[in-house]
Backbone atoms as SQL, in Angstrom:
CREATE TABLE atoms (id INTEGER PRIMARY KEY, chain TEXT, resi INTEGER, resn TEXT, atom TEXT, x REAL, y REAL, z REAL);
INSERT INTO atoms VALUES
  (1, 'A', 1, 'GLN', 'N', 39.728, 47.835, 6.713),
  (2, 'A', 1, 'GLN', 'CA', 39.408, 46.419, 6.769),
  (3, 'A', 1, 'GLN', 'C', 37.982, 46.246, 7.273),
  (4, 'A', 2, 'ALA', 'N', 37.225, 45.411, 6.558),
  (5, 'A', 2, 'ALA', 'CA', 35.847, 45.177, 6.948),
  (6, 'A', 2, 'ALA', 'C', 35.778, 44.399, 8.254),
  (7, 'A', 3, 'GLN', 'N', 34.777, 44.722, 9.051),
  (8, 'A', 3, 'GLN', 'CA', 34.552, 44.011, 10.302),
  (9, 'A', 3, 'GLN', 'C', 33.074, 43.674, 10.436),
  (10, 'A', 4, 'LEU', 'N', 32.809, 42.488, 10.979),
  (11, 'A', 4, 'LEU', 'CA', 31.454, 42.039, 11.216),
  (12, 'A', 4, 'LEU', 'C', 31.323, 41.657, 12.676),
  (13, 'A', 5, 'ALA', 'N', 30.200, 42.004, 13.295),
  (14, 'A', 5, 'ALA', 'CA', 30.001, 41.698, 14.704),
  (15, 'A', 5, 'ALA', 'C', 28.561, 41.245, 14.925),
  (16, 'A', 6, 'GLU', 'N', 28.421, 39.997, 15.370),
  (17, 'A', 6, 'GLU', 'CA', 27.096, 39.459, 15.643),
  (18, 'A', 6, 'GLU', 'C', 26.643, 39.815, 17.058),
  (19, 'A', 7, 'SER', 'N', 25.350, 39.883, 17.224),
  (20, 'A', 7, 'SER', 'CA', 24.748, 40.074, 18.542),
  (21, 'A', 7, 'SER', 'C', 23.329, 39.533, 18.497),
  (22, 'A', 8, 'GLY', 'N', 22.718, 39.427, 19.663),
  (23, 'A', 8, 'GLY', 'CA', 21.330, 38.998, 19.725),
  (24, 'A', 8, 'GLY', 'C', 21.124, 37.565, 20.153),
  (25, 'A', 9, 'GLY', 'N', 22.212, 36.837, 20.335),
  (26, 'A', 9, 'GLY', 'CA', 22.059, 35.460, 20.790),
  (27, 'A', 9, 'GLY', 'C', 21.612, 35.413, 22.244),
  (28, 'A', 10, 'GLY', 'N', 21.298, 34.217, 22.688),
  (29, 'A', 10, 'GLY', 'CA', 20.858, 34.038, 24.068),
  (30, 'A', 10, 'GLY', 'C', 20.222, 32.689, 24.248),
  (31, 'A', 11, 'GLU', 'N', 19.538, 32.534, 25.353),
  (32, 'A', 11, 'GLU', 'CA', 18.860, 31.277, 25.650),
  (33, 'A', 11, 'GLU', 'C', 17.357, 31.493, 25.625),
  (34, 'A', 12, 'VAL', 'N', 16.678, 30.631, 24.880),
  (35, 'A', 12, 'VAL', 'CA', 15.225, 30.694, 24.787),
  (36, 'A', 12, 'VAL', 'C', 14.662, 29.284, 24.917),
  (37, 'A', 13, 'GLN', 'N', 13.386, 29.205, 25.179),
  (38, 'A', 13, 'GLN', 'CA', 12.730, 27.906, 25.243),
  (39, 'A', 13, 'GLN', 'C', 12.238, 27.507, 23.859),
  (40, 'A', 14, 'THR', 'N', 11.989, 26.233, 23.705),
  (41, 'A', 14, 'THR', 'CA', 11.442, 25.718, 22.444),
  (42, 'A', 14, 'THR', 'C', 10.200, 26.516, 22.048),
  (43, 'A', 15, 'GLY', 'N', 10.175, 26.900, 20.778),
  (44, 'A', 15, 'GLY', 'CA', 9.066, 27.692, 20.273),
  (45, 'A', 15, 'GLY', 'C', 9.294, 29.185, 20.336),
  (46, 'A', 16, 'GLY', 'N', 10.340, 29.607, 20.996),
  (47, 'A', 16, 'GLY', 'CA', 10.646, 31.020, 21.136),
  (48, 'A', 16, 'GLY', 'C', 11.290, 31.607, 19.893),
  (49, 'A', 17, 'SER', 'N', 11.579, 32.900, 19.970),
  (50, 'A', 17, 'SER', 'CA', 12.154, 33.626, 18.839),
  (51, 'A', 17, 'SER', 'C', 13.359, 34.446, 19.274),
  (52, 'A', 18, 'LEU', 'N', 14.256, 34.649, 18.345),
  (53, 'A', 18, 'LEU', 'CA', 15.397, 35.544, 18.528),
  (54, 'A', 18, 'LEU', 'C', 15.662, 36.240, 17.208),
  (55, 'A', 19, 'ARG', 'N', 16.208, 37.448, 17.289),
  (56, 'A', 19, 'ARG', 'CA', 16.685, 38.113, 16.089),
  (57, 'A', 19, 'ARG', 'C', 18.167, 38.407, 16.253),
  (58, 'A', 20, 'LEU', 'N', 18.954, 37.787, 15.397),
  (59, 'A', 20, 'LEU', 'CA', 20.391, 38.032, 15.395),
  (60, 'A', 20, 'LEU', 'C', 20.703, 39.216, 14.499),
  (61, 'A', 21, 'SER', 'N', 21.676, 40.009, 14.931),
  (62, 'A', 21, 'SER', 'CA', 22.136, 41.138, 14.140),
  (63, 'A', 21, 'SER', 'C', 23.595, 40.941, 13.766),
  (64, 'A', 22, 'CYS', 'N', 23.959, 41.454, 12.614),
  (65, 'A', 22, 'CYS', 'CA', 25.345, 41.411, 12.136),
  (66, 'A', 22, 'CYS', 'C', 25.695, 42.836, 11.706),
  (67, 'A', 23, 'GLU', 'N', 26.285, 43.574, 12.626),
  (68, 'A', 23, 'GLU', 'CA', 26.680, 44.938, 12.319),
  (69, 'A', 23, 'GLU', 'C', 28.004, 44.923, 11.577),
  (70, 'A', 24, 'THR', 'N', 28.084, 45.685, 10.509),
  (71, 'A', 24, 'THR', 'CA', 29.298, 45.697, 9.712),
  (72, 'A', 24, 'THR', 'C', 29.894, 47.097, 9.650),
  (73, 'A', 25, 'SER', 'N', 31.186, 47.157, 9.399),
  (74, 'A', 25, 'SER', 'CA', 31.887, 48.416, 9.192),
  (75, 'A', 25, 'SER', 'C', 32.969, 48.191, 8.161),
  (76, 'A', 26, 'GLY', 'N', 33.343, 49.253, 7.469),
  (77, 'A', 26, 'GLY', 'CA', 34.396, 49.133, 6.473),
  (78, 'A', 26, 'GLY', 'C', 33.941, 48.586, 5.138),
  (79, 'A', 27, 'LEU', 'N', 32.632, 48.448, 4.963),
  (80, 'A', 27, 'LEU', 'CA', 32.107, 47.995, 3.683),
  (81, 'A', 27, 'LEU', 'C', 30.679, 48.525, 3.519),
  (82, 'A', 28, 'THR', 'N', 30.208, 48.492, 2.286),
  (83, 'A', 28, 'THR', 'CA', 28.819, 48.848, 1.986),
  (84, 'A', 28, 'THR', 'C', 28.054, 47.550, 1.833),
  (85, 'A', 29, 'LEU', 'N', 27.301, 47.189, 2.855),
  (86, 'A', 29, 'LEU', 'CA', 26.754, 45.844, 2.939),
  (87, 'A', 29, 'LEU', 'C', 25.851, 45.495, 1.760),
  (88, 'A', 30, 'THR', 'N', 25.179, 46.449, 1.190),
  (89, 'A', 30, 'THR', 'CA', 24.276, 46.147, 0.080),
  (90, 'A', 30, 'THR', 'C', 25.026, 45.698, -1.172),
  (91, 'A', 31, 'SER', 'N', 26.337, 45.867, -1.206),
  (92, 'A', 31, 'SER', 'CA', 27.151, 45.380, -2.320),
  (93, 'A', 31, 'SER', 'C', 27.704, 43.980, -2.070),
  (94, 'A', 32, 'TYR', 'N', 27.359, 43.413, -0.943),
  (95, 'A', 32, 'TYR', 'CA', 27.912, 42.127, -0.535),
  (96, 'A', 32, 'TYR', 'C', 26.839, 41.055, -0.433),
  (97, 'A', 33, 'ASN', 'N', 27.197, 39.860, -0.850),
  (98, 'A', 33, 'ASN', 'CA', 26.386, 38.688, -0.503),
  (99, 'A', 33, 'ASN', 'C', 26.611, 38.416, 0.978),
  (100, 'A', 34, 'VAL', 'N', 25.536, 38.118, 1.669),
  (101, 'A', 34, 'VAL', 'CA', 25.600, 37.893, 3.111),
  (102, 'A', 34, 'VAL', 'C', 25.070, 36.495, 3.420),
  (103, 'A', 35, 'ALA', 'N', 25.666, 35.882, 4.409),
  (104, 'A', 35, 'ALA', 'CA', 25.223, 34.547, 4.803),
  (105, 'A', 35, 'ALA', 'C', 25.284, 34.396, 6.316),
  (106, 'A', 36, 'TRP', 'N', 24.463, 33.494, 6.807),
  (107, 'A', 36, 'TRP', 'CA', 24.510, 33.072, 8.202),
  (108, 'A', 36, 'TRP', 'C', 24.881, 31.600, 8.245),
  (109, 'A', 37, 'PHE', 'N', 25.810, 31.284, 9.113),
  (110, 'A', 37, 'PHE', 'CA', 26.239, 29.913, 9.354),
  (111, 'A', 37, 'PHE', 'C', 25.997, 29.590, 10.819),
  (112, 'A', 38, 'ARG', 'N', 26.034, 28.311, 11.120),
  (113, 'A', 38, 'ARG', 'CA', 26.009, 27.911, 12.526),
  (114, 'A', 38, 'ARG', 'C', 26.862, 26.659, 12.708),
  (115, 'A', 39, 'GLN', 'N', 27.346, 26.501, 13.923),
  (116, 'A', 39, 'GLN', 'CA', 28.124, 25.313, 14.242),
  (117, 'A', 39, 'GLN', 'C', 27.780, 24.871, 15.645),
  (118, 'A', 40, 'ALA', 'N', 27.310, 23.647, 15.745),
  (119, 'A', 40, 'ALA', 'CA', 27.002, 23.052, 17.040),
  (120, 'A', 40, 'ALA', 'C', 28.204, 22.236, 17.505),
  (121, 'A', 41, 'PRO', 'N', 28.348, 22.028, 18.804),
  (122, 'A', 41, 'PRO', 'CA', 29.477, 21.251, 19.313),
  (123, 'A', 41, 'PRO', 'C', 29.546, 19.871, 18.672),
  (124, 'A', 42, 'GLY', 'N', 30.721, 19.522, 18.175),
  (125, 'A', 42, 'GLY', 'CA', 30.914, 18.206, 17.579),
  (126, 'A', 42, 'GLY', 'C', 30.367, 18.055, 16.175),
  (127, 'A', 43, 'LYS', 'N', 29.851, 19.139, 15.609),
  (128, 'A', 43, 'LYS', 'CA', 29.290, 19.077, 14.267),
  (129, 'A', 43, 'LYS', 'C', 30.009, 20.046, 13.347),
  (130, 'A', 44, 'GLU', 'N', 29.867, 19.802, 12.041),
  (131, 'A', 44, 'GLU', 'CA', 30.472, 20.703, 11.077),
  (132, 'A', 44, 'GLU', 'C', 29.653, 21.995, 10.969),
  (133, 'A', 45, 'ARG', 'N', 30.338, 23.027, 10.560),
  (134, 'A', 45, 'ARG', 'CA', 29.656, 24.294, 10.318),
  (135, 'A', 45, 'ARG', 'C', 28.740, 24.144, 9.111),
  (136, 'A', 46, 'GLU', 'N', 27.548, 24.699, 9.193),
  (137, 'A', 46, 'GLU', 'CA', 26.611, 24.619, 8.082),
  (138, 'A', 46, 'GLU', 'C', 26.075, 26.001, 7.736),
  (139, 'A', 47, 'GLU', 'N', 25.870, 26.195, 6.441),
  (140, 'A', 47, 'GLU', 'CA', 25.319, 27.455, 5.962),
  (141, 'A', 47, 'GLU', 'C', 23.805, 27.342, 6.038),
  (142, 'A', 48, 'ILE', 'N', 23.165, 28.239, 6.750),
  (143, 'A', 48, 'ILE', 'CA', 21.740, 28.111, 6.961),
  (144, 'A', 48, 'ILE', 'C', 20.920, 29.103, 6.163),
  (145, 'A', 49, 'SER', 'N', 21.545, 30.210, 5.737),
  (146, 'A', 49, 'SER', 'CA', 20.810, 31.188, 4.964),
  (147, 'A', 49, 'SER', 'C', 21.782, 32.115, 4.256),
  (148, 'A', 50, 'CYS', 'N', 21.370, 32.604, 3.088),
  (149, 'A', 50, 'CYS', 'CA', 22.221, 33.518, 2.343),
  (150, 'A', 50, 'CYS', 'C', 21.348, 34.461, 1.512),
  (151, 'A', 51, 'LEU', 'N', 21.950, 35.568, 1.132),
  (152, 'A', 51, 'LEU', 'CA', 21.217, 36.599, 0.399),
  (153, 'A', 51, 'LEU', 'C', 22.105, 37.200, -0.664),
  (154, 'A', 52, 'SER', 'N', 21.558, 37.321, -1.865),
  (155, 'A', 52, 'SER', 'CA', 22.309, 37.864, -2.994),
  (156, 'A', 52, 'SER', 'C', 22.270, 39.391, -2.983),
  (157, 'A', 53, 'SER', 'N', 23.423, 40.013, -3.220),
  (158, 'A', 53, 'SER', 'CA', 23.482, 41.472, -3.324),
  (159, 'A', 53, 'SER', 'C', 22.916, 41.951, -4.654),
  (160, 'A', 54, 'THR', 'N', 22.860, 41.059, -5.637),
  (161, 'A', 54, 'THR', 'CA', 22.455, 41.461, -6.980),
  (162, 'A', 54, 'THR', 'C', 20.953, 41.669, -7.084),
  (163, 'A', 55, 'ASP', 'N', 20.194, 40.694, -6.570),
  (164, 'A', 55, 'ASP', 'CA', 18.744, 40.796, -6.729),
  (165, 'A', 55, 'ASP', 'C', 17.975, 40.547, -5.434),
  (166, 'A', 56, 'GLY', 'N', 18.704, 40.363, -4.340),
  (167, 'A', 56, 'GLY', 'CA', 18.029, 40.135, -3.071),
  (168, 'A', 56, 'GLY', 'C', 17.460, 38.754, -2.886),
  (169, 'A', 57, 'SER', 'N', 17.746, 37.851, -3.810),
  (170, 'A', 57, 'SER', 'CA', 17.233, 36.483, -3.661),
  (171, 'A', 57, 'SER', 'C', 17.875, 35.821, -2.453),
  (172, 'A', 58, 'THR', 'N', 17.151, 34.895, -1.869),
  (173, 'A', 58, 'THR', 'CA', 17.602, 34.236, -0.654),
  (174, 'A', 58, 'THR', 'C', 17.529, 32.723, -0.798),
  (175, 'A', 59, 'ALA', 'N', 18.225, 32.052, 0.074),
  (176, 'A', 59, 'ALA', 'CA', 18.180, 30.598, 0.134),
  (177, 'A', 59, 'ALA', 'C', 18.306, 30.185, 1.599),
  (178, 'A', 60, 'TYR', 'N', 17.707, 29.028, 1.908),
  (179, 'A', 60, 'TYR', 'CA', 17.698, 28.548, 3.291),
  (180, 'A', 60, 'TYR', 'C', 17.965, 27.060, 3.352),
  (181, 'A', 61, 'LEU', 'N', 18.628, 26.667, 4.413),
  (182, 'A', 61, 'LEU', 'CA', 18.763, 25.258, 4.722),
  (183, 'A', 61, 'LEU', 'C', 17.364, 24.693, 4.941),
  (184, 'A', 62, 'GLU', 'N', 17.131, 23.506, 4.469),
  (185, 'A', 62, 'GLU', 'CA', 15.789, 22.929, 4.526),
  (186, 'A', 62, 'GLU', 'C', 15.215, 22.934, 5.932),
  (187, 'A', 63, 'SER', 'N', 16.041, 22.652, 6.908),
  (188, 'A', 63, 'SER', 'CA', 15.552, 22.521, 8.278),
  (189, 'A', 63, 'SER', 'C', 15.122, 23.850, 8.913),
  (190, 'A', 64, 'VAL', 'N', 15.463, 24.982, 8.285),
  (191, 'A', 64, 'VAL', 'CA', 15.074, 26.273, 8.849),
  (192, 'A', 64, 'VAL', 'C', 14.073, 27.010, 7.970),
  (193, 'A', 65, 'LYS', 'N', 13.761, 26.454, 6.810),
  (194, 'A', 65, 'LYS', 'CA', 12.806, 27.100, 5.906),
  (195, 'A', 65, 'LYS', 'C', 11.476, 27.320, 6.606),
  (196, 'A', 66, 'GLY', 'N', 10.939, 28.505, 6.413),
  (197, 'A', 66, 'GLY', 'CA', 9.653, 28.832, 7.015),
  (198, 'A', 66, 'GLY', 'C', 9.766, 29.308, 8.446),
  (199, 'A', 67, 'ARG', 'N', 10.939, 29.169, 9.049),
  (200, 'A', 67, 'ARG', 'CA', 11.145, 29.617, 10.438),
  (201, 'A', 67, 'ARG', 'C', 12.132, 30.768, 10.530),
  (202, 'A', 68, 'PHE', 'N', 13.139, 30.792, 9.656),
  (203, 'A', 68, 'PHE', 'CA', 14.184, 31.808, 9.690),
  (204, 'A', 68, 'PHE', 'C', 14.040, 32.733, 8.484),
  (205, 'A', 69, 'THR', 'N', 14.395, 34.007, 8.679),
  (206, 'A', 69, 'THR', 'CA', 14.358, 34.976, 7.597),
  (207, 'A', 69, 'THR', 'C', 15.603, 35.851, 7.649),
  (208, 'A', 70, 'ILE', 'N', 16.295, 35.951, 6.525),
  (209, 'A', 70, 'ILE', 'CA', 17.484, 36.792, 6.414),
  (210, 'A', 70, 'ILE', 'C', 17.107, 38.100, 5.736),
  (211, 'A', 71, 'THR', 'N', 17.603, 39.197, 6.291),
  (212, 'A', 71, 'THR', 'CA', 17.365, 40.513, 5.703),
  (213, 'A', 71, 'THR', 'C', 18.608, 41.371, 5.856),
  (214, 'A', 72, 'VAL', 'N', 18.634, 42.456, 5.091),
  (215, 'A', 72, 'VAL', 'CA', 19.715, 43.427, 5.182),
  (216, 'A', 72, 'VAL', 'C', 19.104, 44.819, 5.237),
  (217, 'A', 73, 'ASP', 'N', 19.590, 45.630, 6.163),
  (218, 'A', 73, 'ASP', 'CA', 19.203, 47.043, 6.250),
  (219, 'A', 73, 'ASP', 'C', 20.394, 47.857, 5.759),
  (220, 'A', 74, 'GLY', 'N', 20.275, 48.384, 4.540),
  (221, 'A', 74, 'GLY', 'CA', 21.387, 49.121, 3.954),
  (222, 'A', 74, 'GLY', 'C', 21.694, 50.405, 4.702),
  (223, 'A', 75, 'ASP', 'N', 20.688, 51.033, 5.256),
  (224, 'A', 75, 'ASP', 'CA', 20.920, 52.285, 5.988),
  (225, 'A', 75, 'ASP', 'C', 21.755, 52.054, 7.237),
  (226, 'A', 76, 'LYS', 'N', 21.548, 50.915, 7.864),
  (227, 'A', 76, 'LYS', 'CA', 22.276, 50.593, 9.089),
  (228, 'A', 76, 'LYS', 'C', 23.491, 49.706, 8.820),
  (229, 'A', 77, 'ASN', 'N', 23.671, 49.293, 7.563),
  (230, 'A', 77, 'ASN', 'CA', 24.792, 48.403, 7.211),
  (231, 'A', 77, 'ASN', 'C', 24.785, 47.160, 8.100),
  (232, 'A', 78, 'THR', 'N', 23.604, 46.645, 8.329),
  (233, 'A', 78, 'THR', 'CA', 23.424, 45.529, 9.258),
  (234, 'A', 78, 'THR', 'C', 22.572, 44.443, 8.619),
  (235, 'A', 79, 'ALA', 'N', 22.976, 43.214, 8.827),
  (236, 'A', 79, 'ALA', 'CA', 22.195, 42.062, 8.389),
  (237, 'A', 79, 'ALA', 'C', 21.505, 41.453, 9.604),
  (238, 'A', 80, 'TYR', 'N', 20.394, 40.808, 9.350),
  (239, 'A', 80, 'TYR', 'CA', 19.620, 40.212, 10.441),
  (240, 'A', 80, 'TYR', 'C', 19.249, 38.780, 10.092),
  (241, 'A', 81, 'LEU', 'N', 19.040, 38.000, 11.132),
  (242, 'A', 81, 'LEU', 'CA', 18.466, 36.672, 10.968),
  (243, 'A', 81, 'LEU', 'C', 17.351, 36.555, 12.004),
  (244, 'A', 82, 'GLN', 'N', 16.118, 36.629, 11.530),
  (245, 'A', 82, 'GLN', 'CA', 14.968, 36.440, 12.402),
  (246, 'A', 82, 'GLN', 'C', 14.705, 34.949, 12.527),
  (247, 'A', 83, 'MET', 'N', 14.689, 34.459, 13.743),
  (248, 'A', 83, 'MET', 'CA', 14.515, 33.029, 13.988),
  (249, 'A', 83, 'MET', 'C', 13.265, 32.821, 14.837),
  (250, 'A', 84, 'ASN', 'N', 12.303, 32.124, 14.281),
  (251, 'A', 84, 'ASN', 'CA', 11.053, 31.845, 14.974),
  (252, 'A', 84, 'ASN', 'C', 10.889, 30.350, 15.193),
  (253, 'A', 85, 'ASN', 'N', 10.022, 29.995, 16.109),
  (254, 'A', 85, 'ASN', 'CA', 9.731, 28.592, 16.393),
  (255, 'A', 85, 'ASN', 'C', 11.021, 27.800, 16.595),
  (256, 'A', 86, 'LEU', 'N', 11.857, 28.302, 17.447),
  (257, 'A', 86, 'LEU', 'CA', 13.168, 27.677, 17.668),
  (258, 'A', 86, 'LEU', 'C', 13.035, 26.303, 18.307),
  (259, 'A', 87, 'LYS', 'N', 13.964, 25.433, 17.937),
  (260, 'A', 87, 'LYS', 'CA', 13.991, 24.060, 18.418),
  (261, 'A', 87, 'LYS', 'C', 15.333, 23.775, 19.072),
  (262, 'A', 88, 'PRO', 'N', 15.395, 22.778, 19.941),
  (263, 'A', 88, 'PRO', 'CA', 16.683, 22.444, 20.567),
  (264, 'A', 88, 'PRO', 'C', 17.794, 22.169, 19.547),
  (265, 'A', 89, 'ASP', 'N', 17.446, 21.624, 18.379),
  (266, 'A', 89, 'ASP', 'CA', 18.454, 21.360, 17.343),
  (267, 'A', 89, 'ASP', 'C', 19.031, 22.638, 16.748),
  (268, 'A', 90, 'ASP', 'N', 18.421, 23.774, 17.034),
  (269, 'A', 90, 'ASP', 'CA', 18.962, 25.045, 16.555),
  (270, 'A', 90, 'ASP', 'C', 20.073, 25.563, 17.455),
  (271, 'A', 91, 'THR', 'N', 20.312, 24.903, 18.568),
  (272, 'A', 91, 'THR', 'CA', 21.371, 25.322, 19.483),
  (273, 'A', 91, 'THR', 'C', 22.723, 25.245, 18.787),
  (274, 'A', 92, 'ALA', 'N', 23.440, 26.372, 18.763),
  (275, 'A', 92, 'ALA', 'CA', 24.723, 26.447, 18.064),
  (276, 'A', 92, 'ALA', 'C', 25.298, 27.848, 18.231),
  (277, 'A', 93, 'THR', 'N', 26.532, 27.999, 17.788),
  (278, 'A', 93, 'THR', 'CA', 27.104, 29.330, 17.628),
  (279, 'A', 93, 'THR', 'C', 26.811, 29.784, 16.207),
  (280, 'A', 94, 'TYR', 'N', 26.263, 30.985, 16.093),
  (281, 'A', 94, 'TYR', 'CA', 25.851, 31.522, 14.798),
  (282, 'A', 94, 'TYR', 'C', 26.832, 32.588, 14.336),
  (283, 'A', 95, 'TYR', 'N', 27.188, 32.506, 13.071),
  (284, 'A', 95, 'TYR', 'CA', 28.151, 33.417, 12.472),
  (285, 'A', 95, 'TYR', 'C', 27.544, 34.081, 11.241),
  (286, 'A', 96, 'CYS', 'N', 27.878, 35.343, 11.029),
  (287, 'A', 96, 'CYS', 'CA', 27.545, 35.976, 9.763),
  (288, 'A', 96, 'CYS', 'C', 28.822, 36.089, 8.937),
  (289, 'A', 97, 'ALA', 'N', 28.635, 36.126, 7.621),
  (290, 'A', 97, 'ALA', 'CA', 29.756, 36.195, 6.704),
  (291, 'A', 97, 'ALA', 'C', 29.350, 37.037, 5.493),
  (292, 'A', 98, 'ALA', 'N', 30.342, 37.610, 4.830),
  (293, 'A', 98, 'ALA', 'CA', 30.057, 38.456, 3.672),
  (294, 'A', 98, 'ALA', 'C', 31.170, 38.337, 2.643),
  (295, 'A', 99, 'ARG', 'N', 30.757, 38.574, 1.401),
  (296, 'A', 99, 'ARG', 'CA', 31.719, 38.601, 0.298),
  (297, 'A', 99, 'ARG', 'C', 31.163, 39.547, -0.753),
  (298, 'A', 100, 'LEU', 'N', 32.038, 40.321, -1.358),
  (299, 'A', 100, 'LEU', 'CA', 31.622, 41.265, -2.386),
  (300, 'A', 100, 'LEU', 'C', 30.850, 40.527, -3.470),
  (301, 'A', 101, 'GLY', 'N', 29.684, 41.030, -3.803),
  (302, 'A', 101, 'GLY', 'CA', 28.857, 40.379, -4.796),
  (303, 'A', 101, 'GLY', 'C', 29.327, 40.638, -6.212),
  (304, 'A', 102, 'ASN', 'N', 28.820, 39.836, -7.130),
  (305, 'A', 102, 'ASN', 'CA', 29.111, 39.967, -8.545),
  (306, 'A', 102, 'ASN', 'C', 27.803, 40.306, -9.251),
  (307, 'A', 103, 'PRO', 'N', 27.715, 41.487, -9.879),
  (308, 'A', 103, 'PRO', 'CA', 26.440, 41.896, -10.491),
  (309, 'A', 103, 'PRO', 'C', 25.975, 41.003, -11.626),
  (310, 'A', 104, 'PHE', 'N', 26.854, 40.121, -12.117),
  (311, 'A', 104, 'PHE', 'CA', 26.467, 39.216, -13.202),
  (312, 'A', 104, 'PHE', 'C', 25.898, 37.904, -12.682),
  (313, 'A', 105, 'TYR', 'N', 25.921, 37.714, -11.383),
  (314, 'A', 105, 'TYR', 'CA', 25.426, 36.476, -10.807),
  (315, 'A', 105, 'TYR', 'C', 24.409, 36.774, -9.719),
  (316, 'A', 106, 'THR', 'N', 23.354, 35.975, -9.693),
  (317, 'A', 106, 'THR', 'CA', 22.315, 36.170, -8.694),
  (318, 'A', 106, 'THR', 'C', 22.311, 35.078, -7.644),
  (319, 'A', 107, 'THR', 'N', 23.225, 34.136, -7.756),
  (320, 'A', 107, 'THR', 'CA', 23.278, 33.050, -6.775),
  (321, 'A', 107, 'THR', 'C', 23.496, 33.613, -5.386),
  (322, 'A', 108, 'PRO', 'N', 22.588, 33.338, -4.454),
  (323, 'A', 108, 'PRO', 'CA', 22.736, 33.943, -3.120),
  (324, 'A', 108, 'PRO', 'C', 23.853, 33.325, -2.283),
  (325, 'A', 109, 'CYS', 'N', 24.021, 32.017, -2.365),
  (326, 'A', 109, 'CYS', 'CA', 25.021, 31.349, -1.532),
  (327, 'A', 109, 'CYS', 'C', 26.318, 31.173, -2.324),
  (328, 'A', 110, 'LEU', 'N', 27.410, 31.484, -1.691),
  (329, 'A', 110, 'LEU', 'CA', 28.711, 31.413, -2.347),
  (330, 'A', 110, 'LEU', 'C', 29.553, 30.300, -1.738),
  (331, 'A', 111, 'LYS', 'N', 30.581, 29.885, -2.466),
  (332, 'A', 111, 'LYS', 'CA', 31.450, 28.812, -1.976),
  (333, 'A', 111, 'LYS', 'C', 32.399, 29.320, -0.900),
  (334, 'A', 112, 'GLU', 'N', 32.679, 30.603, -0.936),
  (335, 'A', 112, 'GLU', 'CA', 33.664, 31.150, -0.006),
  (336, 'A', 112, 'GLU', 'C', 33.254, 32.568, 0.380),
  (337, 'A', 113, 'TYR', 'N', 33.472, 32.901, 1.640),
  (338, 'A', 113, 'TYR', 'CA', 33.206, 34.245, 2.127),
  (339, 'A', 113, 'TYR', 'C', 34.497, 34.832, 2.691),
  (340, 'A', 114, 'HIS', 'N', 34.686, 36.118, 2.491),
  (341, 'A', 114, 'HIS', 'CA', 35.958, 36.738, 2.851),
  (342, 'A', 114, 'HIS', 'C', 35.963, 37.373, 4.227),
  (343, 'A', 115, 'PHE', 'N', 34.789, 37.699, 4.737),
  (344, 'A', 115, 'PHE', 'CA', 34.717, 38.383, 6.020),
  (345, 'A', 115, 'PHE', 'C', 33.761, 37.640, 6.942),
  (346, 'A', 116, 'TRP', 'N', 34.195, 37.490, 8.182),
  (347, 'A', 116, 'TRP', 'CA', 33.439, 36.709, 9.153),
  (348, 'A', 116, 'TRP', 'C', 33.350, 37.449, 10.478),
  (349, 'A', 117, 'GLY', 'N', 32.242, 37.217, 11.178),
  (350, 'A', 117, 'GLY', 'CA', 32.120, 37.704, 12.534),
  (351, 'A', 117, 'GLY', 'C', 32.654, 36.681, 13.526),
  (352, 'A', 118, 'GLN', 'N', 32.596, 37.034, 14.806),
  (353, 'A', 118, 'GLN', 'CA', 33.131, 36.171, 15.860),
  (354, 'A', 118, 'GLN', 'C', 32.103, 35.180, 16.382),
  (355, 'A', 119, 'GLY', 'N', 30.858, 35.385, 16.068),
  (356, 'A', 119, 'GLY', 'CA', 29.829, 34.432, 16.471),
  (357, 'A', 119, 'GLY', 'C', 29.051, 34.877, 17.689),
  (358, 'A', 120, 'THR', 'N', 27.837, 34.364, 17.775),
  (359, 'A', 120, 'THR', 'CA', 26.983, 34.595, 18.940),
  (360, 'A', 120, 'THR', 'C', 26.281, 33.281, 19.272),
  (361, 'A', 121, 'GLN', 'N', 26.192, 32.966, 20.540),
  (362, 'A', 121, 'GLN', 'CA', 25.657, 31.679, 20.977),
  (363, 'A', 121, 'GLN', 'C', 24.143, 31.725, 21.089),
  (364, 'A', 122, 'VAL', 'N', 23.517, 30.700, 20.530),
  (365, 'A', 122, 'VAL', 'CA', 22.071, 30.517, 20.665),
  (366, 'A', 122, 'VAL', 'C', 21.830, 29.172, 21.332),
  (367, 'A', 123, 'THR', 'N', 21.083, 29.193, 22.410),
  (368, 'A', 123, 'THR', 'CA', 20.754, 27.965, 23.134),
  (369, 'A', 123, 'THR', 'C', 19.247, 27.859, 23.255),
  (370, 'A', 124, 'VAL', 'N', 18.712, 26.737, 22.789),
  (371, 'A', 124, 'VAL', 'CA', 17.268, 26.507, 22.846),
  (372, 'A', 124, 'VAL', 'C', 17.024, 25.341, 23.791),
  (373, 'A', 125, 'SER', 'N', 16.310, 25.610, 24.854),
  (374, 'A', 125, 'SER', 'CA', 16.046, 24.576, 25.848),
  (375, 'A', 125, 'SER', 'C', 14.661, 23.967, 25.629),
  (376, 'A', 126, 'SER', 'N', 14.573, 22.685, 25.969),
  (377, 'A', 126, 'SER', 'CA', 13.301, 21.975, 25.758),
  (378, 'A', 126, 'SER', 'C', 12.391, 22.103, 26.960);
């Protein structure tokens, strides 16, 4: 059974940076579409970034474009989310998710993901 585990969260000041990691086991991550979600208290979960296993194309929520970068290290079977210029509105629990990719489709973001991590908390103070 595939397992995902996030790490790297913490508390930073506005303008700071964090790199979240999503270590996986039980799957070959380069064959999977990967996504990062976040959920703030009282708000719905939102997909903030995703990456296609087919061609490596990526997509980002408008509010994080230019600040966040999603990558995958196939050797380490780990996905990352580099977050720069953090803002208080970025405060949330961050989750990684994965689903086996389809080589006939390059769409990075999927409607459903089959494997999820437990989340890591990110707090940005003003």
